[in-house]
MARSEMAR-935443 format. One record per residue (C-alpha): residue number from 0; x negated, y negated, z negated. Coordinates in Angstrom, 2 decimals, always signed. Each point is the difference from the previous one (the first is absolute). Example, Ala and Ser with C-alpha at 12.3 -4.5 7.8 and 13.67 -1.06 7.14 Angstrom:
REM MARSEMAR-935443
R  pos     east    north       up
R    0   -12.30    +4.50    -7.80
R    1    -1.37    -3.44    +0.66
//
This chain:
REM MARSEMAR-935443
R  pos     east    north       up
R    0    +0.38    -0.22    -0.01
R    1    -3.51    -1.86    -1.25
R    2    -1.16    +0.26    +4.13
R    3    +3.24    +0.02    +1.34
R    4    +2.36    -2.04    -1.39
R    5    +3.58    +0.95    -1.28
R    6    +2.24    -1.52    +2.34
R    7    -1.17    +2.98    +2.81
R    8    -1.50    -2.51    +2.65
R    9    -3.59    +1.26    -1.22
R   10    -0.91    -3.10    -1.00
R   11    -1.55    -0.18    -3.35
R   12    +1.21    -0.62    -3.88
R   13    -0.90    -3.47    -0.29
R   14    +1.03    -0.96    +3.75
R   15    +3.78    +1.77    -1.16
R   16    +0.05    -1.62    -3.16
R   17    -0.65    -3.48    +0.98
R   18    +2.71    +0.59    +3.14
R   19    +2.45    +1.29    -2.77
R   20    -0.31    -3.04    -2.20
R   21    +0.25    -2.53    +2.88
R   22    +3.11    +1.58    +0.78
R   23    +1.33    -0.16    -3.72
R   24    -1.32    -3.83    +0.15
R   25    +2.68    -1.54    +1.64
R   26    +2.86    +1.02    -1.74
R   27    -1.94    -0.22    -3.63
R   28    -0.25    -3.99    +0.90
R   29    +3.49    -0.48    +1.43
R   30    +1.10    +1.46    -3.84
R   31    -3.16    -2.33    -1.43
R   32    +1.63    -3.03    +1.91
R   33    +3.60    +1.30    -1.29
R   34    -1.12    -0.18    -3.42
R   35    -0.88    -4.04    +0.13
R   36    +3.25    -0.44    +2.36
R   37    +2.68    +1.56    -1.19
R   38    -0.70    +0.56    -3.77
R   39    -3.03    -2.20    -0.55
R   40    -2.02    +2.09    -2.05
R   41    -3.33    -1.82    +0.93
R   42    -1.65    +2.14    -2.64
R   43    +0.57    +3.60    +1.82
R   44    -0.40    -2.00    +3.17
R   45    -3.66    -0.90    -1.15
R   46    -0.42    +3.40    -1.29
R   47    +0.75    +1.48    +2.88
R   48    -1.96    -2.12    +2.36
R   49    -3.18    +1.07    -2.19
R   50    +0.42    +2.94    -0.63
R   51    +0.43    +0.62    +3.74
R   52    -3.70    -1.88    +0.93
R   53    -1.31    +1.91    -2.16
R   54    +0.87    +3.44    +1.53
R   55    -0.69    -1.14    +3.28
R   56    -3.01    -1.44    -0.88
R   57    -1.27    +3.16    -1.26
R   58    +1.45    +1.63    +2.89
R   59    -1.53    -2.04    +2.45
R   60    -2.95    +0.71    -1.34
R   61    -0.11    +3.53    -0.25
R   62    +1.02    +0.29    +3.62
R   63    -2.86    -2.31    +1.24
R   64    -2.30    +2.50    -2.30
R   65    +1.43    +2.81    +1.50
R   66    +0.46    -1.23    +3.93
R   67    -3.79    -1.88    -0.08
R   68    -2.19    +1.98    -2.56
R   69    +2.08    +3.61    +0.19
R   70    +0.66    +0.35    +3.34
R   71    -2.26    -2.82    +2.11
R   72    +2.62    -1.90    +1.60
R   73    +3.74    +0.71    +0.50
R   74    -1.30    +1.43    +3.49
R   75    -1.09    +3.14    -1.98
R   76    +3.41    +0.01    -1.09
R   77    +1.52    +0.65    +3.60
R   78    -2.75    +2.07    +1.23
R   79    -1.04    +2.00    -3.24
R   80    -1.51    +2.55    +2.47
R   81    -2.57    -1.27    +2.18
R   82    -0.01    +2.54    +2.02
R   83    +3.48    +0.51    +0.43
R   84    +1.78    -4.16    +0.07
R   85    +3.60    -0.61    -0.38
R   86    -0.20    -2.67    +2.00
R   87    -2.48    -1.50    +2.96
R   88    -1.43    -3.31    +0.19
R   89    +2.79    -1.86    +1.39
R   90    +2.51    +1.78    -2.42
R   91    -2.26    -1.62    -2.34
R   92    -0.64    -3.06    +1.25
R   93    +4.11    -0.25    -0.07
R   94    +0.32    +0.64    -3.68
R   95    -2.97    -2.80    -0.78
R   96    +2.14    -2.18    +2.14
R   97    +3.12    +0.31    -1.93
R   98    -2.75    +0.25    -3.80
R   99    -1.39    -3.76    +1.13
R  100    +3.67    -1.35    -0.12
R  101    +0.62    +1.73    -3.31
R  102    -3.24    -1.32    -0.86
R  103    +1.44    -3.74    +0.39
R  104    +2.01    +0.40    -2.44
R  105    -1.42    +2.41    -2.45
R  106    -3.02    -2.31    -0.61
R  107    +1.76    -3.13    -0.89
R  108    +2.57    +1.77    -1.99
R  109    -1.80    +0.21    -3.45
R  110    -1.37    -3.13    +0.18
R  111    +3.63    -1.37    +0.58
R  112    +1.41    +2.26    -2.89
R  113    -2.92    -0.69    -2.19
R  114    +0.00    -3.62    +0.21
R  115    +3.89    +0.26    -0.11
R  116    -0.54    +1.65    -3.66
R  117    -2.63    -1.33    -1.02
R  118    +1.95    -3.67    -0.30
R  119    +2.95    +1.35    -1.18
R  120    -1.93    +0.95    -3.46
R  121    -1.57    -2.92    -0.30
R  122    +2.64    -2.45    +1.32
R  123    +3.20    +1.60    -1.23
R  124    +0.50    -0.31    -4.19
R  125    +0.45    +3.24    -1.93
R  126    +1.68    +1.53    +0.48
R  127    +0.83    -0.81    +3.44
R  128    +2.73    -2.45    +0.21
R  129    +1.33    -2.58    +3.34
R  130    -2.43    -3.29    +0.01
R  131    -2.39    -2.56    +2.68
R  132    -1.38    +2.93    +1.15
R  133    +2.78    +1.82    +1.10
R  134    +0.04    -1.54    +3.67
R  135    -3.32    +0.71    +0.55
R  136    +0.27    +3.99    -1.80
R  137    +3.19    +0.40    +2.46
R  138    -2.04    -0.79    +3.39
R  139    -2.79    +1.94    -1.17
R  140    +2.37    +3.22    -0.74
R  141    +1.73    -0.18    +3.25
R  142    -3.34    -0.45    +1.79
R  143    -1.34    +3.17    -2.16
R  144    +3.17    +1.68    +0.59
R  145    +0.01    +0.02    +3.86
R  146    -4.01    +0.56    -0.33
R  147    +0.89    +2.99    -1.61
R  148    +2.71    +1.31    +1.58
R  149    -1.67    -0.26    +3.68
R  150    -3.41    +2.21    -1.64
R  151    +2.21    +2.22    -0.79
R  152    +2.06    +0.65    +3.17
R  153    -3.58    -0.42    +2.25
R  154    -1.49    +2.16    -2.40
R  155    +2.89    +2.85    +0.32
R  156    -0.38    -1.00    +3.78
R  157    -3.30    +0.96    +0.33
R  158    +0.71    +3.39    -1.68
R  159    +2.26    +0.92    +1.90
R  160    -1.57    -0.77    +3.24
R  161    -3.77    +1.14    -1.31
R  162    +1.80    +3.20    -1.45
R  163    +3.55    +0.53    +0.96
R  164    +0.82    -0.94    +3.77
R  165    -3.38    -0.59    +1.85
R  166    -0.78    +3.95    +0.42
R  167    +3.16    +0.69    +1.78
R  168    -0.65    -2.66    +2.13
R  169    -3.33    +0.80    +0.72
R  170    +0.62    +2.99    +1.25
R  171    +2.92    -1.39    +1.68
R  172    -2.55    -2.66    +1.39
R  173    -2.72    +2.93    +0.79
R  174    +1.57    +2.09    +2.82
R  175    -1.50    -1.27    +3.18
R  176    +1.15    +1.42    +2.91
R  177    -2.86    +2.72    +2.04
R  178    -0.32    +0.13    +3.30
R  179    +1.15    +3.26    +1.33
R  180    -3.28    +2.36    +0.18
R  181    +0.73    +1.33    +3.80
R  182    -2.13    +3.02    -0.16
R  183    +1.80    +2.80    +1.63
R  184    +0.77    +3.72    -1.30
R  185    -3.15    +1.78    +0.56
R  186    -0.05    +1.79    +3.51
R  187    -0.52    +3.37    -0.85
R  188    +2.77    +0.30    -2.54
R  189    +1.95    -1.87    +2.18
R  190    -0.40    +2.45    +3.07
R  191    +0.31    +2.57    -2.69
R  192    +3.43    -1.00    -1.29
R  193    +1.36    -1.22    +3.54
R  194    -0.86    +3.77    +0.58
R  195    +1.78    +1.78    -2.22
R  196    +3.60    -1.56    +1.37
R  197    +1.88    +3.21    -1.65
R  198    -0.86    -1.51    -3.64
R  199    -0.18    -3.97    +0.72
R  200    +0.69    -2.69    +1.84
R  201    -3.34    -2.42    -0.59
R  202    +2.19    -3.36    +1.14
R  203    +3.24    +0.80    -1.74
R  204    +2.55    -3.22    -0.99
R  205    +0.29    +0.16    -3.88
R  206    +3.43    +0.85    -0.12
R  207    +1.09    +1.87    +3.52
R  208    +0.63    +3.48    -0.91
R  209    -1.98    +2.06    -2.32
R  210    -3.00    -1.05    +0.74
R  211    +0.06    +0.03    +3.80
R  212    +1.06    +3.43    +0.51
R  213    +2.64    +0.80    +1.73
R  214    +3.55    +1.11    -1.33
R  215    -1.14    +3.04    +0.64
R  216    -2.59    +0.37    -2.84
R  217    +1.96    -1.21    -3.16
R  218    -1.99    -1.22    -3.35
R  219    +2.23    +2.02    -2.84
R  220    -0.90    -1.68    -2.86
R  221    -1.78    +1.86    -2.66
R  222    +1.34    +0.92    -3.38
R  223    -1.39    -1.39    -2.82
R  224    -2.52    +1.71    -2.28
R  225    +0.65    -1.08    -3.41
R  226    -2.54    +2.33    -2.01
R  227    +1.01    -1.24    -3.51
R  228    -1.21    +3.84    -1.01
R  229    -3.79    -0.85    +1.04
R  230    -2.94    -1.28    -1.37
R  231    -1.09    -3.71    +0.51
R  232    -2.34    -0.48    +3.03
R  233    +0.61    +3.78    +1.62
R  234    +2.20    +1.08    +2.69
R  235    +1.48    +3.42    -1.27
R  236    +3.18    -0.16    +2.27
R  237    +0.96    -1.95    +3.42
R  238    +3.12    +0.70    -0.31
R  239    +1.17    +0.01    +3.59
R  240    -2.83    -2.29    +0.90
R  241    -1.49    +2.03    +2.93
R  242    -3.72    +1.56    -0.14
R  243    -2.40    +0.55    +2.50
R  244    -3.04    +1.61    +0.42
R  245    -3.68    -1.89    +0.78
R  246    -2.57    +1.11    +2.19
R  247    -2.07    +2.36    -1.70
R  248    -3.10    -0.62    +2.10
R  249    +0.31    -4.06    -0.83
R  250    +1.33    -0.60    -3.52
R  251    -0.89    -3.03    -0.19
R  252    +0.91    -1.74    +2.62
R  253    +3.45    -1.00    -0.84
R  254    +1.62    -3.14    -1.66
R  255    +0.65    +0.53    -3.14
R  256    +2.03    -2.77    -2.07
R  257    -1.09    -1.08    -2.94
R  258    +1.88    -1.51    -3.15
R  259    -1.78    -2.26    -2.08
R  260    +0.35    +0.57    -3.89
R  261    -0.78    -3.24    -1.69
R  262    +0.83    -1.29    -3.73
R  263    -0.49    +1.62    -3.02
R  264    +1.93    -1.66    -1.65
R  265    +3.29    +2.03    +2.15
R  266    -1.63    +2.95    -0.41
R  267    +2.01    +3.04    +1.70
R  268    +2.88    -2.14    +0.74
R  269    -1.35    -3.12    +0.93
R  270    +0.83    -2.18    +2.85
R  271    -2.50    +1.76    +2.26
R  272    +2.18    +3.60    +0.50
R  273    +3.25    -1.88    +0.74
R  274    +1.30    +1.53    +3.31
R  275    -1.79    +3.31    -1.09
R  276    -0.63    +2.57    +1.59
R  277    +2.61    -0.15    +2.65
R  278    -0.73    -3.01    +1.71
R  279    -3.74    +1.27    +0.05
R  280    +1.15    +3.50    +1.70
R  281    +2.44    -1.30    +2.07
R  282    -1.83    -2.63    +1.92
R  283    -3.29    +2.50    +0.04
R  284    +2.68    +2.14    +2.06
R  285    +1.62    -2.58    +2.28
R  286    -3.69    -0.79    +0.76
R  287    -0.62    +3.38    +1.23
R  288    +2.86    +0.51    +1.63
R  289    +0.59    -3.35    +2.06
R  290    -4.04    -0.81    +0.92
R  291    -2.80    +2.42    +1.32
R  292    -2.13    -1.10    -3.74
R  293    -0.40    +3.16    -1.58
R  294    +1.12    -0.70    -3.45
R  295    -0.44    +2.01    -3.65
R  296    +2.94    +1.18    -1.13
R  297    -0.90    -0.40    -3.62
R  298    -0.45    -3.31    -0.90
R  299    -2.35    -1.04    -2.81
R  300    +0.12    -2.83    -3.26
R  301    -3.38    -1.25    -0.68
R  302    -1.73    -2.53    -2.37
R  303    -1.91    -3.26    +1.41
R  304    -3.10    +1.77    -1.88
R  305    +0.07    +3.41    +1.51
R  306    -2.84    +0.47    +1.91
R  307    +2.43    +1.24    +2.63
R  308    +1.37    -2.12    +0.79
R  309    -2.66    -1.32    +2.91
R  310    +1.13    +3.33    +1.62
R  311    +3.09    -1.42    +1.15
R  312    +0.73    -3.31    +1.84
R  313    +3.41    -0.80    -0.13
R  314    +1.30    -0.65    -4.13
R  315    +3.92    -1.02    -1.49
R  316    +0.93    -1.67    -2.37
R  317    +2.74    -1.22    -1.37
R  318    +2.37    -1.93    -2.36
R  319    -3.18    -2.60    -0.82
R  320    +2.00    -2.06    -1.47
R  321    +0.60    +1.31    -3.21
R  322    +3.33    -0.38    -1.75
R  323    +1.59    -3.34    +1.93
R  324    -3.39    -1.64    -0.27
R  325    -0.45    +0.27    -3.70
R  326    -4.51    -0.39    -0.45
R  327    -1.66    +3.53    -0.45
R  328    +2.81    +2.09    +0.86
R  329    -0.77    -0.10    +3.92
R  330    -2.84    +1.90    +0.98
R  331    -2.38    -1.84    -2.73
R  332    -3.31    +1.10    +1.67
R  333    -2.85    +0.68    -2.61
R  334    -3.80    -0.89    +0.91
R  335    -1.27    +3.06    +1.58
R  336    +3.72    +0.59    +2.26
R  337    -1.40    -3.52    +1.25
R  338    -3.63    +1.05    +1.09
R  339    +2.28    +2.88    +1.63
R  340    +2.27    -1.27    +1.74
R  341    -1.57    -2.91    +1.62
R  342    -3.41    +1.96    +0.67
R  343    +2.84    +2.56    +1.84
R  344    +1.37    -2.25    +1.92
R  345    -3.34    -2.11    +0.85
R  346    -1.26    +3.58    +1.58
R  347    +3.00    +0.28    +2.12
R  348    +2.34    +1.19    -1.57
R  349    +3.79    -0.71    -0.05
R  350    +2.73    -0.99    -2.45
R  351    +3.78    -0.32    +0.23
R  352    +2.03    -1.88    -2.30
R  353    +3.66    +0.91    -0.20
R  354    +3.19    -0.39    -2.58
R  355    +0.13    -3.28    -1.80
R  356    +2.32    -3.23    +0.25
R  357    +0.47    -3.50    -1.07
R  358    -2.23    -2.90    -0.82
R  359    -1.31    +1.16    -3.70
R  360    -1.48    +3.89    +1.48
R  361    -1.50    -1.37    +3.02
R  362    -2.18    -2.62    -2.63
R  363    -0.65    +2.86    -1.83
R  364    -1.18    +2.01    +2.86
R  365    -1.85    -3.06    +0.75
R  366    -1.46    -0.25    -2.99
R  367    -1.62    +3.40    +0.28
R  368    -1.13    +0.33    +3.23
R  369    -2.46    -3.42    -0.41
R  370    -1.57    +2.15    -2.35
R  371    -0.83    +1.96    +3.05
R  372    -0.42    -3.07    +2.17
R  373    -0.05    -3.24    -1.47
R  374    -1.40    -1.80    +2.97
R  375    +3.01    +1.53    +2.39
R  376    +3.77    -0.86    +0.42
R  377    +2.52    +2.40    +1.37
R  378    +0.91    -1.52    +3.42
R  379    +3.91    +0.50    +1.72
R  380    -0.28    +2.06    +2.50
R  381    +2.00    -1.40    +3.13
R  382    +2.49    +2.36    +2.02
R  383    -1.93    -0.12    +2.74
R  384    -2.93    +1.62    -2.04
R  385    -1.25    +2.84    +1.21
R  386    +1.28    +1.76    -2.86
R  387    +3.34    +0.00    +0.82
R  388    -0.21    +1.57    +3.57
R  389    -2.94    +2.70    -0.12
R  390    +2.18    +3.09    +0.11
R  391    +3.67    -1.02    -0.37
R  392    +0.75    -3.53    +1.64
R  393    +2.36    -2.14    -3.24
R  394    +1.83    -2.68    +1.32
R  395    +0.03    -1.11    -3.54
R  396    -2.01    +0.27    -3.09
R  397    +1.94    +2.92    -1.53
R  398    +1.74    -1.07    -3.96
R  399    +0.74    +3.84    -2.01
R  400    +1.62    -0.28    -3.22
R  401    +1.18    +2.80    -2.04
R  402    +2.31    +2.28    +0.79
R  403    +2.23    -1.05    -3.12
R  404    -0.27    -4.10    +1.11
R  405    -0.13    +1.30    +3.45
R  406    +3.47    +1.92    -0.18
R  407    +1.38    -3.02    -2.98
R  408    -0.51    -2.98    +3.04
R  409    +1.41    +2.53    +2.82
R  410    +2.80    -2.11    +0.75
R  411    -1.41    -3.69    -0.65
R  412    -3.87    +1.28    +1.74
R  413    -1.83    -0.69    -2.97
R  414    -2.93    +1.73    -0.15
R  415    -1.97    -2.08    -2.69
R  416    -0.54    +0.81    -3.37
R  417    +0.21    -3.39    -1.39
R  418    +0.71    -3.37    +0.98
R  419    -3.54    -1.21    +0.14
R  420    -0.75    +2.97    +2.13
R  421    +1.96    -0.83    +3.24
R  422    -3.27    -0.43    +2.42
R  423    -2.04    +3.23    +0.64
R  424    -3.95    -0.91    +0.32
R  425    -2.49    +2.23    +1.72
R  426    -3.55    -1.44    -1.61
R  427    -3.48    +1.04    +1.58
R  428    -3.31    -0.36    -2.38
R  429    -2.88    -0.16    +2.61
R  430    -3.38    +0.28    +0.03
R  431    -3.04    -2.08    +1.70
R  432    +0.40    +1.61    +2.99
R  433    +3.92    +0.10    +0.42
R  434    +0.78    +3.61    -1.00
R  435    +3.01    +0.43    -1.90
R  436    -0.86    +1.63    -3.08
R  437    +3.71    -0.44    -2.50
R  438    +3.14    -0.03    +1.58
R  439    +2.49    -1.39    -2.71
R  440    +3.81    +0.95    +0.79
R  441    +1.94    -2.89    -2.60
R  442    +3.56    +0.11    -0.67
R  443    +0.93    +3.13    +1.87
R  444    -0.64    +3.87    -1.36
R  445    -0.93    +2.49    +3.24
R  446    -1.02    +2.61    -2.59
R  447    +3.82    +0.01    -0.95
R  448    +1.14    +0.24    +3.75
R  449    -2.67    +2.84    +0.14
R  450    +1.31    +1.68    -3.71
R  451    +3.51    -0.27    +0.60
R  452    +0.56    +1.09    +3.76
R  453    +1.99    +2.95    -0.98
R  454    +2.25    -1.42    -2.71
R  455    +2.61    -1.88    +2.60
R  456    +0.38    -0.08    +4.00
R  457    +0.75    -3.41    +0.01
R  458    -3.09    -1.08    -2.07
R  459    -1.90    +2.24    +2.07
R  460    +0.95    -0.87    +3.39
R  461    -0.44    -4.26    -1.00
R  462    -2.63    -0.06    -2.05
R  463    -2.28    +3.33    +0.37
R  464    +0.80    +0.28    +3.21
R  465    -0.44    -3.37    +1.59
R  466    -2.83    -1.76    -2.57
R  467    -1.23    +1.98    -2.25
R  468    -1.69    +2.54    +1.87
R  469    -1.09    -1.57    +3.23
R  470    -1.69    -3.16    -2.36
R  471    -1.88    +2.92    -2.41
R  472    -0.84    +1.89    +3.50
R  473    -1.53    -3.30    +1.80
R  474    -1.37    -0.77    -3.54
R  475    -2.32    +3.08    -0.03
R  476    -0.82    +0.09    +3.37
R  477    -1.46    -3.74    -0.04
R  478    -2.04    +1.01    -2.61
R  479    -1.09    +2.98    +1.45
R  480    -0.70    -1.81    +3.46
R  481    -1.53    -3.19    -1.11
//
């Protein structure tokens, strides 16, 4: 609490205390004025002013010691971790401008207030009664009150602007538009795919009949593979999801779907396992069925610190925003995980992030991913980017809701899960050579489109078939060929 404050905005204890005092100061001053205007109780008015002055003197002194000596400046309270700054230089400058306005009043208030109290103690009799000094005291008093109210208002403005509003505003503004990569799919892959027309049509339009398959080749929704009796992390019963054999001569020459287990706080039932294992099994099967990619029928789970991570070029991470964006409930990456993920991505690995909704969860995700890449901001991918066209031609960025949200919003056409999640975002993080290392699927749930395809025929045709599988397949092929 001392380091991060008690208001929940990761400031400091003394800063939170001063802000709380500023909020309480205005009604207390109004009460003090009422004592003399309404009750003519000059003694209580004097005592209250002396008490307020003493309390604020101690509080402000302690605050300045905390800011200047303990933290070395207010900027260090904002950016506690220099390696993962909350605000960049532009944002700090914005906060600094608000602070300058606050200081105009904060610097003058103590002098005006001290002069008012000093002259009152010297000029008024004891006990205090109206007298010749009353006219000047009234003018000084109102000046002190106005100055004090403006100090409170601007101080609260600085706190809200810097610690409450700036992160979401910065995120909204830090999404520049990327130029399309424009890199065509690898010729060898394209040739292999086009030669396998019985299983795959490389230029199928998402939403056309069954991924480009003819009506005589129906794609049947798979059964759900509920594994409530299975031990965590292992798949014992595929429950209706087809199995297939891997070429024994090339057992390792297959694509394996790898799910990342993160956040020790969540344990075996953490957010990382949402939609598991059905989504992983179903998506692996559809990749094997609909494309010429040879796929491992058994997806796996790895931690970021597992040395086997570097054996797999593609990893999948789900619900990184945690519980409605509450700090620490998302990825919560430890230093060893940060180092491993950065090394993995720098050396050619690809991360797909899926299923988190709204601004708060995006902020929580951004806090964590900036531990990995503090100098690389996610970039919004335009619809003409190759990832929306490299296998299936997508005419819009797909937003896939959970099955329950989809059924609930079926009549109204609502596909978003929260009011601040109406617009779907696909963002990328790129290396210095323009290679996409991370794709961030925000305000959409592709994994539910894979997992729940066998539970409702309308949901299957409307979201699994038209959006979730085409986008997922595009992402995999783009990652594997760029």
